[in-house]
C-alpha positions as CSV (number, residue, x, y, z in Angstrom):
1,M,-17.3,-22.0,-16.8
2,N,-15.1,-24.2,-18.9
3,R,-17.1,-23.3,-22.1
4,W,-16.7,-19.7,-21.3
5,E,-13.1,-20.1,-20.7
6,E,-12.5,-21.9,-24.0
7,S,-14.4,-19.5,-25.9
8,L,-12.3,-16.7,-24.5
9,C,-9.2,-18.5,-25.1
10,F,-9.7,-19.5,-28.6
11,R,-10.9,-16.0,-29.7
12,A,-7.2,-15.5,-30.8
13,T,-6.8,-17.2,-34.2
14,N,-2.9,-16.1,-34.6
15,R,-1.4,-18.7,-32.5
16,V,1.5,-20.3,-34.4
17,V,3.3,-23.6,-33.7
18,R,6.9,-22.5,-34.1
19,P,9.8,-25.0,-34.8
20,F,11.8,-26.4,-31.8
21,D,15.1,-24.9,-31.2
22,W,17.6,-25.3,-28.4
23,G,18.5,-21.6,-28.8
24,L,22.1,-22.0,-27.7
25,E,23.1,-18.6,-29.0
26,W,20.7,-16.9,-26.5
27,A,22.7,-18.6,-23.5
28,R,26.1,-17.4,-24.7
29,H,25.9,-14.0,-22.5
30,W,24.6,-15.6,-19.4
31,P,26.9,-15.1,-16.5
32,H,27.9,-18.9,-16.2
33,A,28.0,-19.7,-19.9
34,A,31.9,-19.1,-20.4
35,G,32.7,-21.4,-17.6
36,E,30.5,-24.2,-18.8
37,S,32.3,-25.8,-21.8
38,R,30.3,-27.2,-24.7
39,N,33.2,-29.8,-25.4
40,G,31.6,-33.1,-25.6
41,H,28.2,-32.0,-24.4
42,T,25.0,-32.3,-26.3
43,P,22.9,-29.2,-26.3
44,L,20.6,-30.8,-23.7
45,E,23.5,-31.6,-21.4
46,W,24.9,-27.9,-21.9
47,L,21.6,-26.1,-21.0
48,R,20.9,-28.6,-18.2
49,G,24.3,-27.7,-16.7
50,L,23.6,-23.9,-17.3
51,S,20.2,-24.2,-15.5
52,R,21.8,-26.0,-12.6
53,Q,24.5,-23.1,-12.4
54,A,21.9,-20.5,-12.6
55,I,20.1,-21.9,-9.7
56,N,23.0,-22.5,-7.4
57,D,24.4,-19.0,-8.2
58,S,21.0,-17.2,-8.9
59,E,22.2,-14.1,-7.2
60,V,24.7,-13.6,-10.0
61,F,22.4,-15.0,-12.7
62,F,19.6,-12.3,-11.8
63,A,22.0,-9.6,-10.8
64,H,21.4,-6.3,-12.3
65,R,23.0,-2.9,-12.9
66,T,21.3,0.4,-12.7
67,P,20.9,2.0,-16.1
68,E,23.0,5.0,-16.7
69,E,20.0,7.1,-17.9
70,F,16.2,6.9,-17.3
71,E,13.9,9.1,-19.6
72,L,10.4,10.2,-18.6
73,H,8.2,11.9,-21.2
74,G,4.6,12.4,-21.2
75,G,4.0,9.7,-18.6
76,M,6.3,7.1,-20.4
77,L,9.4,6.0,-18.7
78,R,12.1,4.4,-20.9
79,F,15.5,2.9,-20.2
80,L,17.8,0.6,-21.8
81,S,17.6,-3.0,-20.6
82,N,20.5,-4.8,-19.1
83,V,20.0,-7.7,-21.7
84,A,20.9,-6.8,-25.2
85,T,18.8,-8.9,-27.6
86,P,19.1,-8.8,-31.4
87,Y,15.7,-6.9,-31.5
88,P,16.4,-3.1,-30.8
89,E,12.8,-2.5,-30.0
90,N,13.0,-5.1,-27.1
91,N,16.1,-3.7,-25.7
92,V,14.2,-0.5,-24.6
93,V,12.0,-0.9,-21.5
94,H,8.7,0.9,-21.3
95,G,7.0,1.8,-18.2
96,Q,3.6,3.8,-18.0
97,W,3.9,6.0,-15.0
98,F,0.8,6.8,-12.9
99,P,2.1,9.1,-10.1
100,G,0.2,9.3,-6.9
101,K,0.2,11.8,-4.2
102,D,2.5,9.9,-2.1
103,H,5.8,9.0,-3.8
104,K,7.1,7.2,-0.8
105,R,5.0,4.0,-1.7
106,A,5.0,2.8,-5.2
107,V,3.8,-0.3,-7.0
108,L,5.1,-2.3,-10.0
109,V,2.3,-3.5,-12.1
110,L,3.3,-6.5,-14.4
111,P,0.7,-7.6,-17.0
112,H,-0.1,-11.1,-18.3
113,W,1.4,-12.8,-21.4
114,N,0.3,-11.2,-24.7
115,A,-1.2,-8.2,-22.9
116,P,-1.8,-5.2,-25.1
117,G,-0.2,-2.0,-24.2
118,D,-3.2,-0.5,-22.2
119,A,-3.8,-3.9,-20.2
120,H,-3.7,-3.5,-16.4
121,N,-3.6,0.4,-16.7
122,A,-7.0,0.3,-14.8
123,L,-5.2,-1.5,-12.0
124,A,-2.4,1.1,-12.0
125,R,-5.0,3.9,-12.0
126,G,-6.7,2.1,-8.9
127,F,-3.6,2.5,-6.9
128,Q,-3.2,6.0,-8.1
129,K,-6.6,6.9,-6.8
130,F,-5.6,5.8,-3.4
131,G,-2.6,8.0,-3.6
132,V,0.0,5.3,-4.4
133,S,2.3,5.8,-7.4
134,A,2.1,2.8,-10.0
135,L,4.6,1.9,-12.7
136,R,3.0,-0.5,-15.3
137,L,5.9,-2.3,-17.0
138,S,5.9,-3.7,-20.5
139,L,7.3,-7.3,-20.6
140,P,10.1,-8.4,-22.9
141,Y,8.7,-8.9,-26.6
142,H,5.4,-7.2,-25.6
143,D,3.5,-4.2,-26.9
144,Y,6.0,-1.3,-27.3
145,R,8.8,-3.9,-27.3
146,M,7.4,-6.4,-29.8
147,P,9.5,-7.2,-32.9
148,A,7.8,-6.1,-36.2
149,E,7.8,-9.7,-37.4
150,L,5.4,-10.8,-34.5
151,E,1.8,-10.4,-33.8
152,R,1.9,-12.1,-30.5
153,A,4.6,-12.0,-27.7
154,D,5.9,-15.5,-28.9
155,Y,9.4,-14.9,-28.1
156,A,8.8,-14.6,-24.3
157,V,7.4,-18.1,-24.2
158,S,8.0,-20.6,-26.9
159,S,9.5,-23.9,-28.0
160,N,12.9,-22.1,-28.2
161,V,14.2,-23.4,-24.9
162,A,17.1,-21.0,-24.3
163,R,15.3,-17.9,-25.6
164,T,12.4,-18.4,-23.2
165,I,15.0,-18.5,-20.3
166,D,16.6,-15.5,-21.6
167,A,13.4,-13.6,-21.9
168,T,12.5,-14.4,-18.2
169,R,16.1,-13.4,-17.0
170,Q,15.7,-10.1,-19.0
171,A,12.2,-9.4,-17.4
172,V,13.6,-10.0,-13.9
173,L,16.4,-7.5,-14.5
174,D,14.2,-5.0,-15.9
175,I,11.9,-5.3,-12.8
176,R,14.9,-4.6,-10.6
177,C,16.1,-1.7,-12.8
178,A,12.6,-0.2,-12.6
179,A,12.8,-0.5,-8.7
180,D,16.0,1.6,-8.9
181,W,13.9,4.4,-10.7
182,L,11.2,4.1,-8.2
183,E,13.7,4.9,-5.3
184,R,15.0,7.9,-7.4
185,Q,11.4,9.3,-7.3
186,G,11.4,8.9,-3.4
187,A,9.8,5.4,-3.0
188,E,10.6,3.9,0.4
189,R,8.2,1.0,0.1
190,I,7.9,-0.9,-3.1
191,A,5.2,-3.5,-3.8
192,I,4.9,-5.6,-6.9
193,V,1.7,-7.0,-8.4
194,G,2.1,-9.6,-11.4
195,T,-0.6,-11.5,-13.4
196,S,0.0,-14.7,-15.1
197,L,3.4,-14.8,-16.6
198,G,3.9,-11.5,-15.0
199,S,3.2,-13.2,-11.7
200,C,6.0,-15.7,-12.3
201,Y,8.5,-12.8,-13.2
202,A,7.4,-11.0,-10.0
203,F,8.1,-14.0,-7.8
204,L,11.6,-14.3,-9.2
205,A,12.3,-10.7,-8.9
206,S,11.1,-10.5,-5.4
207,A,13.1,-13.6,-4.4
208,H,16.1,-11.8,-5.4
209,D,15.3,-8.2,-4.2
210,A,14.7,-7.2,-0.6
211,R,13.2,-4.0,-1.7
212,L,10.0,-5.8,-3.0
213,K,8.2,-6.3,0.3
214,V,4.6,-6.6,-0.5
215,N,3.7,-8.9,-3.2
216,A,0.5,-9.8,-5.0
217,F,0.5,-12.9,-7.3
218,N,-2.4,-13.1,-9.6
219,H,-2.4,-16.7,-10.6
220,C,0.5,-18.9,-9.1
221,S,2.4,-21.9,-10.1
222,T,5.4,-24.0,-9.0
223,Y,7.0,-25.0,-12.3
224,F,7.3,-22.9,-15.5
225,A,7.3,-26.1,-17.6
226,D,4.2,-27.5,-16.2
227,V,2.1,-24.4,-17.1
228,V,3.3,-24.4,-20.7
229,W,2.7,-28.3,-21.0
230,T,-0.8,-28.5,-19.3
231,G,-2.2,-25.1,-20.1
232,L,-5.0,-24.4,-22.5
233,S,-3.4,-21.2,-23.7
234,T,-0.1,-22.8,-24.6
235,I,-1.2,-25.8,-26.6
236,H,0.6,-24.6,-29.5
237,V,3.9,-24.2,-27.6
238,R,3.7,-27.6,-26.5
239,R,3.1,-29.0,-29.9
240,G,6.4,-27.4,-30.9
241,L,8.2,-29.0,-27.9
242,E,6.6,-32.4,-27.6
243,P,8.4,-34.1,-30.5
244,H,11.7,-33.3,-28.8
245,L,11.3,-33.1,-25.0
246,D,9.2,-34.8,-22.5
247,L,7.7,-32.8,-19.4
248,E,10.4,-34.1,-17.1
249,T,13.1,-32.9,-19.1
250,L,11.6,-29.6,-20.0
251,R,10.8,-29.0,-16.2
252,E,14.6,-29.6,-15.5
253,L,15.8,-27.2,-18.3
254,W,13.3,-24.5,-17.2
255,M,14.0,-25.1,-13.5
256,A,16.2,-21.7,-13.3
257,I,13.1,-19.8,-14.1
258,S,10.6,-21.6,-12.0
259,P,9.4,-20.0,-8.7
260,V,9.8,-23.6,-7.0
261,S,13.7,-23.2,-7.2
262,Y,13.6,-20.0,-5.0
263,F,11.2,-20.6,-2.1
264,E,14.1,-20.7,0.3
265,R,15.4,-17.3,-0.9
266,F,11.9,-15.9,-0.9
267,A,11.4,-17.0,2.8
268,A,14.5,-15.7,3.9
269,L,13.4,-12.1,3.2
270,P,10.8,-10.1,5.2
271,K,7.8,-10.0,2.9
272,K,3.9,-10.1,2.9
273,S,2.4,-11.9,-0.1
274,L,-1.1,-12.5,-1.5
275,F,-1.4,-15.6,-3.7
276,L,-4.6,-15.6,-5.8
277,Y,-5.8,-18.4,-8.0
278,A,-8.9,-19.3,-9.9
279,K,-10.8,-22.6,-9.1
280,Y,-11.6,-23.5,-12.7
281,D,-8.3,-22.2,-14.3
282,T,-7.3,-24.2,-17.4
283,T,-3.9,-22.5,-17.9
284,F,-2.6,-22.4,-14.4
285,L,-4.1,-25.6,-13.3
286,P,-5.4,-25.4,-9.7
287,S,-3.3,-28.3,-8.8
288,L,-0.2,-26.3,-9.7
289,S,-1.6,-23.5,-7.5
290,K,-2.2,-25.8,-4.6
291,D,1.2,-27.0,-4.8
292,T,2.5,-23.4,-4.6
293,L,0.4,-22.9,-1.5
294,R,1.6,-26.1,0.1
295,R,5.2,-24.9,-0.2
296,C,4.2,-21.5,1.1
297,R,3.0,-23.2,4.3
298,E,6.2,-25.4,4.3
299,H,8.5,-22.4,4.1
300,G,6.5,-20.3,6.6
301,L,5.7,-17.6,4.3
302,D,3.7,-14.6,5.6
303,H,0.9,-14.9,3.2
304,K,-2.8,-14.8,2.3
305,V,-4.7,-17.0,-0.1
306,V,-7.8,-16.0,-2.2
307,A,-9.4,-18.5,-4.5
308,L,-12.0,-17.1,-7.1
309,P,-14.8,-19.1,-8.6
310,C,-13.8,-18.5,-12.2
311,G,-11.0,-19.4,-14.8
312,H,-7.9,-17.9,-16.1
313,Y,-9.5,-15.8,-18.9
314,T,-12.8,-15.2,-17.1
315,L,-11.0,-13.5,-14.3
316,G,-10.6,-10.7,-16.6
317,E,-14.6,-10.5,-17.0
318,T,-17.2,-9.0,-15.0
319,P,-17.8,-9.5,-12.2
320,F,-14.6,-11.3,-11.5
321,K,-12.3,-8.5,-12.6
322,F,-13.7,-6.3,-10.1
323,L,-13.4,-8.9,-7.2
324,D,-9.7,-9.4,-8.4
325,G,-8.9,-5.8,-8.4
326,Y,-10.4,-5.3,-4.9
327,H,-8.3,-8.2,-3.4
328,L,-5.1,-6.9,-5.2
329,I,-5.4,-3.2,-4.3
330,S,-6.8,-3.7,-0.8
331,Y,-4.0,-6.2,0.2
332,V,-1.2,-4.0,-1.0
333,L,-2.6,-0.9,0.6
334,R,-3.1,-2.7,4.0
335,N,0.2,-4.2,4.2
336,F,2.6,-1.3,3.0
337,G,3.4,-0.4,6.5
338,R,3.5,-3.9,8.0
339,V,6.8,-5.1,6.8
């Protein structure tokens, strides 16, 4: 299984070790940046302070405003992101719309890191076939939103510390705006299904949005930094970070975008959640997934656990992708009316 996993992972030959950067310019528009003075503070101290502020006041950090305009043409939803970046293409959110017969139930589908534009459309169509509408969102810096200078969605997760936080915050706000649009279509119950990086984004959004009542997390971890530091698919990101930061420091800096910081918020809302992990995962290590599940029990989450006998990349291969799809779709459909 490990050999199969490595062969799938390293088929990509365009990974780039990018230079380390604190990325302070990416933090200037964050809600608490103006009140956190840089005077006498090193970049590390300033970003550490902003991370703490974001966690302590996460309702503000992840607050969204409904876009003034949504455009739906030919099955493609577009709207302007709440977060303005230097890249015009990234500032427009794209969502592929798969309307079902029942508009009162809808699912947000979030793909994995570096997913191409058609990835997870089959999952969205699966919900559609059962009558449930699905909106497959493009993540920041992915597919339609990718700057021309990139071949991969490197700006979503990279050795630029603050830009990675900013991309994650942007994703959460985009998700909440998409939920606004689904409500306008008549959705009374909204579920969210996220895979890998999309799973992290889904958890953060759900912890801050009571409308996302049914959740399916396809791969799960407690700490954002630990996945990057230990994962097979992020070796190149670690190489850019390691000469400048150790894991403990990076974990602290990225705590504001780590699911572990928001379990209490998540547990305080009525939700049903599926946590699915792979027993031989070399990207989201099983130890990180089991830590997530331990915290689910400690916080009394209403949840189900599924462990599949494969790895991170092999989950997308036959027969595991069909097992995965079965668990994700069946869980969401069974629980729409139970919370």
